[in-house]
C-alpha positions in Angstrom: -135.5 -3.3 47.8 -131.7 -3.6 48.5 -130.1 -3.1 51.9 -130.7 0.6 52.0 -128.1 2.1 54.3 -128.3 5.8 54.8 -131.8 5.9 53.5 -132.5 4.5 56.9 -130.0 6.7 58.7 -132.5 8.6 60.8 -134.2 5.4 61.8 -130.9 3.7 62.6 -129.8 6.6 64.8 -133.2 6.6 66.6 -132.9 2.9 67.0 -129.7 3.3 68.9 -131.6 5.1 71.6 -134.1 2.3 71.9 -131.4 -0.4 72.2 -130.3 1.3 75.4 -133.6 0.4 77.0 -132.8 -3.3 77.0 -129.1 -3.2 77.5 -129.4 -4.8 81.0 -132.2 -7.1 80.1 -130.6 -9.0 77.2 -128.0 -11.4 78.6 -127.1 -14.9 77.8 -124.6 -16.9 75.9 -124.5 -20.1 73.7 -122.6 -21.9 76.5 -125.7 -22.0 78.7 -128.5 -22.1 76.1 -127.2 -24.1 73.2 -128.3 -27.5 74.5 -130.7 -28.3 71.7 -130.0 -31.1 69.2 -129.5 -29.5 65.8 -130.4 -32.8 64.2 -133.8 -33.0 66.0 -137.0 -32.0 64.2 -137.6 -28.4 65.1 -139.0 -25.0 64.0 -137.0 -21.8 64.3 -138.0 -18.2 63.6 -136.0 -15.9 61.4 -136.7 -12.1 61.5 -135.4 -9.7 58.8 -136.1 -6.2 57.6 -136.7 -6.6 53.9 -140.2 -5.8 52.6 -140.3 -5.5 48.8 -141.7 -8.6 47.1 -138.5 -9.4 45.2 -136.5 -9.2 48.4 -138.9 -11.3 50.4 -138.8 -13.9 47.7 -135.0 -13.9 47.6 -134.9 -14.6 51.4 -137.5 -17.3 51.1 -135.7 -18.9 48.2 -132.6 -19.2 50.3 -134.6 -20.5 53.3 -136.2 -23.1 51.0 -132.7 -24.3 49.9 -131.7 -24.4 53.6 -134.7 -26.5 54.5 -134.0 -28.9 51.7 -130.4 -29.4 53.0 -131.7 -29.5 56.6 -135.0 -31.4 56.4 -135.3 -31.6 60.1 -135.3 -27.8 60.5 -138.4 -25.7 59.5 -137.9 -21.9 59.3 -140.7 -19.5 60.0 -139.7 -16.3 58.2 -141.0 -12.9 59.4 -140.1 -9.9 57.2 -140.3 -6.1 57.5 -139.0 -6.1 61.0 -137.2 -2.8 61.9 -134.7 -2.4 64.7 -137.3 -1.0 67.1 -139.5 -4.2 66.8 -136.4 -6.4 67.0 -135.1 -4.6 70.1 -138.5 -5.0 71.9 -138.6 -8.7 71.1 -135.0 -9.3 72.2 -135.7 -7.4 75.4 -138.9 -9.3 76.1 -137.5 -12.7 75.3 -139.9 -15.7 75.3 -141.2 -17.8 72.5 -142.7 -14.9 70.5 -139.3 -13.5 69.5 -136.8 -14.6 66.9 -134.2 -17.3 67.1 -132.2 -15.7 64.2 -132.3 -12.0 63.5 -131.0 -9.8 60.7 -130.4 -6.0 61.0 -129.4 -3.3 58.6 -127.8 -1.2 61.4 -124.1 -2.2 61.5 -123.4 0.9 63.6 -125.4 -0.7 66.5 -123.2 -3.8 66.7 -121.2 -2.3 69.5 -124.4 -2.0 71.6 -125.7 -5.4 70.4 -122.5 -7.1 71.5 -121.7 -5.2 74.8 -125.3 -5.5 76.1 -125.8 -9.1 75.2 -128.7 -8.3 72.9 -127.3 -10.9 70.5 -125.5 -14.1 71.6 -121.7 -14.6 71.5 -121.0 -16.6 68.3 -117.4 -17.6 69.2 -118.4 -21.1 70.7 -120.2 -21.9 67.4 -117.3 -20.7 65.2 -114.8 -22.6 67.3 -117.0 -25.7 67.2 -117.1 -25.7 63.4 -113.5 -24.5 63.1 -114.4 -21.5 61.0 -111.4 -19.5 59.8 -112.8 -16.0 59.6 -109.7 -14.6 57.8 -110.3 -17.0 55.0 -114.1 -16.3 54.9 -114.6 -12.5 55.3 -112.5 -9.4 54.6 -111.1 -7.5 57.6 -113.6 -4.6 57.4 -116.6 -7.0 57.5 -115.0 -8.9 60.4 -114.5 -5.6 62.2 -118.1 -4.2 61.9 -119.6 -7.5 63.1 -117.8 -7.6 66.4 -117.0 -5.2 69.3 -114.1 -5.2 71.6 -113.3 -8.8 70.9 -116.8 -10.1 71.2 -118.4 -11.4 68.0 -122.2 -11.3 68.3 -123.0 -11.1 64.5 -121.8 -12.1 61.1 -122.1 -10.3 57.8 -125.0 -11.3 55.5 -124.5 -9.1 52.5 -122.4 -5.9 52.2 -122.7 -2.5 50.5 -120.1 -0.4 48.9 -120.4 3.3 48.1 -119.2 5.0 44.9 -119.9 7.7 42.5 -122.6 7.6 39.8 -122.3 10.1 37.0 -124.3 11.2 34.0 -122.1 10.4 31.0 -124.3 12.5 28.7 -123.9 15.5 30.9 -120.1 14.9 31.2 -119.8 14.8 27.4 -121.9 18.0 27.0 -119.6 19.8 29.5 -116.4 18.5 27.9 -115.5 16.3 30.8 -113.7 13.1 29.7 -113.3 11.2 33.0 -114.7 11.0 36.5 -112.7 13.1 39.1 -110.2 11.2 41.3 -109.5 13.9 43.9 -111.8 16.3 45.7 -110.3 19.4 44.2 -111.0 17.9 40.7 -114.5 17.0 41.9 -115.3 20.6 42.9 -114.2 21.8 39.4 -116.3 19.2 37.7 -119.4 19.8 39.9 -119.3 23.5 39.0 -118.9 22.8 35.3 -121.9 20.5 35.4 -124.1 23.0 37.3 -126.6 25.1 35.2 -128.6 27.7 37.1 -132.2 28.7 36.3 -133.4 31.9 37.9 -132.8 31.5 41.7 -132.6 27.7 41.3 -131.0 25.1 39.1 -131.7 23.5 35.8 -129.0 20.9 36.6 -126.9 20.6 39.7 -123.5 19.0 39.4 -123.8 17.4 42.8 -125.9 17.8 46.0 -123.4 18.2 48.8 -125.7 18.9 51.7 -125.7 16.4 54.5 -129.5 16.0 54.1 -129.0 15.0 50.5 -129.4 11.4 49.6 -126.4 9.4 51.0 -124.2 12.5 51.5 -123.9 11.9 55.2 -120.6 12.7 57.1 -119.6 9.0 57.5 -119.7 8.5 53.8 -117.6 11.5 53.1 -115.1 10.6 55.8 -114.3 7.3 54.2 -112.4 9.3 51.5 -110.0 10.8 54.1 -107.5 8.9 56.2 -109.1 9.1 59.7 -109.8 7.5 63.0 -112.9 8.2 65.0 -111.4 7.1 68.3 -107.8 7.1 69.7 -106.1 4.1 71.4 -107.8 5.0 74.8 -111.3 5.0 73.2 -111.6 8.7 73.3 -113.2 10.7 70.5 -110.5 11.7 68.0 -112.5 14.1 65.8 -110.8 17.2 67.2 -107.3 15.9 67.0 -107.3 14.0 63.7 -106.9 16.6 60.9 -109.0 14.5 58.5 -112.2 15.6 60.2 -111.6 19.3 59.9 -110.4 18.8 56.3 -113.5 17.0 55.3 -115.8 19.5 57.0 -113.9 22.4 55.5 -114.0 20.9 52.0 -117.7 20.0 52.2 -118.6 23.5 53.3 -116.5 25.0 50.5 -118.4 22.7 48.0 -121.7 23.9 49.5 -120.7 27.6 49.2 -119.2 27.1 45.7 -122.4 25.5 44.3 -124.7 28.3 45.5 -124.8 28.2 49.3 -126.7 26.1 51.8 -130.1 27.9 51.5 -130.3 27.7 47.7 -129.2 24.1 47.6 -131.6 23.1 50.3 -134.5 24.7 48.6 -133.6 22.8 45.4 -133.3 19.6 47.5 -137.0 19.9 48.5 -137.9 19.4 44.8 -136.4 16.0 44.7 -138.4 12.8 44.3 -138.3 9.9 46.7 -134.9 8.3 47.2 -136.3 4.9 46.4 -138.6 5.8 43.5 -138.3 6.5 39.8 -138.0 10.2 40.5 -134.7 10.1 42.3 -132.9 13.3 41.3 -130.0 11.5 39.6 -132.4 9.4 37.6 -134.4 12.5 36.5 -131.2 14.4 35.5 -131.7 17.0 38.3 -128.2 16.2 39.6 -125.4 15.0 37.4 -123.3 13.1 40.0 -124.5 11.0 42.9 -122.9 9.3 45.9 -124.7 6.0 46.3 -124.4 2.3 46.8 -124.3 -0.6 44.4 -128.1 -1.1 44.6 -128.7 2.1 42.6 -127.9 0.2 39.4 -131.1 -1.8 39.8 -133.1 1.3 40.4 -131.6 3.0 37.3 -132.5 0.0 35.2 -136.1 -0.2 36.6 -136.6 3.6 36.0 -135.4 3.2 32.4 -133.1 6.2 32.8 -132.7 7.8 29.3 -129.0 8.7 29.6 -125.8 6.7 29.9 -124.7 6.1 33.5 -121.1 5.7 34.6 -119.8 4.4 37.9 -116.5 5.1 39.6 -115.0 5.2 43.1 -115.5 8.4 45.1 -112.7 10.9 44.9 -110.1 11.0 47.7 -108.3 13.7 49.5 -105.8 15.4 47.2 -102.8 14.1 49.2 -104.2 10.5 49.2 -104.5 9.9 45.4 -102.6 6.7 45.8 -105.6 5.4 47.7 -108.1 6.1 44.9 -110.5 3.2 44.6 -111.4 3.0 48.3 -114.9 3.7 49.7 -117.3 3.3 52.5 -118.6 -0.2 53.4 -121.5 -1.3 55.4 -123.9 -4.2 55.3 -126.6 -6.4 56.8 -125.7 -8.4 59.9 -127.2 -11.6 61.3 -127.2 -12.9 64.8 -128.8 -15.3 67.3 -131.2 -14.3 70.1 -129.6 -15.1 73.4 -132.9 -16.3 74.8 -133.5 -18.8 72.1 -133.8 -22.4 73.2 -132.8 -23.6 69.8 -129.4 -21.9 69.3 -127.7 -24.9 67.6 -130.4 -25.1 65.0 -130.4 -21.3 64.7 -126.6 -21.4 64.1 -127.1 -23.8 61.2 -129.3 -21.2 59.5 -127.0 -18.3 60.3 -124.0 -20.2 59.1 -125.8 -21.2 55.9 -127.1 -17.7 55.1 -123.7 -16.0 55.7 -121.1 -18.6 54.6 -122.6 -21.0 52.0 -121.2 -19.6 48.8 -124.3 -20.6 46.7 -126.6 -19.0 49.2 -124.6 -15.8 49.4 -124.2 -15.5 45.6 -127.9 -16.2 44.9 -129.0 -13.6 47.4 -126.5 -11.0 46.1 -127.7 -11.6 42.5 -131.4 -11.4 43.6 -131.2 -8.0 45.4 -128.2 -6.4 43.8 -125.9 -6.2 46.8 -122.2 -7.0 47.2 -121.5 -10.6 48.3 -120.0 -10.8 51.8 -117.6 -13.8 51.6 -114.3 -13.9 49.8 -115.3 -17.0 47.9 -118.6 -15.4 46.8 -116.8 -12.3 45.6 -114.8 -14.6 43.2 -117.7 -16.8 42.2 -118.2 -17.3 38.4 -122.0 -17.4 39.2 -122.2 -13.7 40.2 -124.4 -11.9 37.7 -123.5 -8.2 37.1 -122.8 -5.7 34.4 -119.3 -4.2 34.2 -120.4 -1.2 36.4 -121.1 -3.5 39.3 -117.5 -4.6 39.3 -116.5 -1.1 40.5 -118.3 -1.9 43.7 -116.8 -5.3 44.0 -113.4 -3.7 43.7 -114.3 -1.0 46.3 -115.4 -3.8 48.7 -112.0 -5.5 48.4 -109.9 -2.4 48.5 -107.5 -2.5 51.4 -108.1 1.1 52.4 -112.0 0.9 52.3 -113.5 1.6 55.7 -116.6 1.6 57.8 -117.7 3.5 60.9 -116.2 2.4 64.2 -118.2 0.5 66.7 -119.1 2.1 70.0 -120.8 0.9 73.2 -123.7 3.3 72.5 -124.0 2.2 68.9 -124.5 5.0 66.4 -125.0 7.8 69.0 -121.5 9.3 68.3 -122.3 9.5 64.6 -125.6 11.2 65.4 -123.7 13.8 67.5 -121.0 14.3 64.8 -123.7 14.6 62.1 -125.6 17.2 64.1 -122.5 19.3 64.4 -121.6 18.9 60.7 -125.1 20.1 59.7 -124.7 23.2 61.8 -121.3 23.9 60.4 -122.4 23.6 56.7 -125.2 26.2 57.5 -122.6 28.6 58.8 -123.8 28.3 62.5 -120.4 27.3 63.8 -117.9 30.2 63.7 -115.0 28.4 65.2 -114.4 24.9 63.7 -111.6 23.9 66.1 -113.6 24.8 69.2 -116.7 23.2 67.8 -114.9 19.9 67.2 -113.4 19.9 70.7 -116.9 20.5 72.2 -118.4 17.8 70.1 -115.6 15.3 71.0 -116.2 16.1 74.7 -119.9 15.4 74.2 -119.2 12.0 72.5 -116.9 11.0 75.3 -119.5 11.9 77.9 -122.2 9.9 76.1 -119.9 6.9 75.9 -118.9 7.1 79.5 -122.6 7.3 80.5 -123.4 4.3 78.4 -120.7 2.2 80.0 
């Protein structure tokens, strides 16, 4: 299973609340705990969230290579650890917790860093003279730090694009994927075939409860800023947010209305199984990450699949090719008594080109380092290159960090879901009230 981002959105948002429980309990820094000798014979524990056999094997293969290069360090690997379990262990401290931890929830980095849940990595980076600008792209650097404190590093990354059914495109007389949202609406309607009070084929499932069609992924295709220079919510002042919400609702209404679409959504198979609606032909276009290519292959999808960047706002066509980025992060537990040894593993997993490339090849994710992105050893078909390009596009974005993690996204998403249902009569007023709520929540968290 690849690093499934918004398939875990509900869990990620819920996890942000649990992190608050240990904000005051997780403190520490490498300067007062990293007294261990990294050359001494020792055993460290590495927790991660992957659970599928192929993923677990990919992690273990890299750990085996690490242990061969560092024969004095033995790594005890524990998989299938979600953020709730990780948070509890970091809060409790002691020998039963991890020394190194990986998390899928990039939106919680703000809380991880500000609360001290993960150790400050700057002393380690300085010690090894790591030039981050020559190692990682700016977006990946941004989502692994918060307000100048770097408590994590990117392990692998994800890029989001548009999958489309080439056979359905051909049948509808569509010759190329849409580049702007107005073109997209036209294409989505052309691809939609109704059947009674439902659909035989839907051009695109726009609802926010649809797979991956969450507000943050839509917003990446509009120029926007979640927060202003003072750290206040910007969603009521930045026109991009109102434009996105208005467009998405027009797409919902134009494809049959929320109720009809949502009823059809309940017929979809599991997002991570062979009966995903794109793979069965129930929808002709799908917003998704690079990992979907492996699922399409495994499901033996009977039609030809194309991949392209997501459309952009009509007045931003020059930025076509950008997309939403996220990824897996890795950090060191502040209570660990073996932080120097832990750093050796974290550094290897995130910055050793061979390790990054091998892991990316094994689970079908985008490599995180600049060198790995250019490696001749990367294995991918031509469609995967679209995601590599999105990952390196200068206008690609991710969600901003916040002291209360993903809570502001939760608040914005709740508002967006009400708006698409037609429950918010005044968009401007609703955005202002939502921004005020985000500001109150952040002030309380501080």
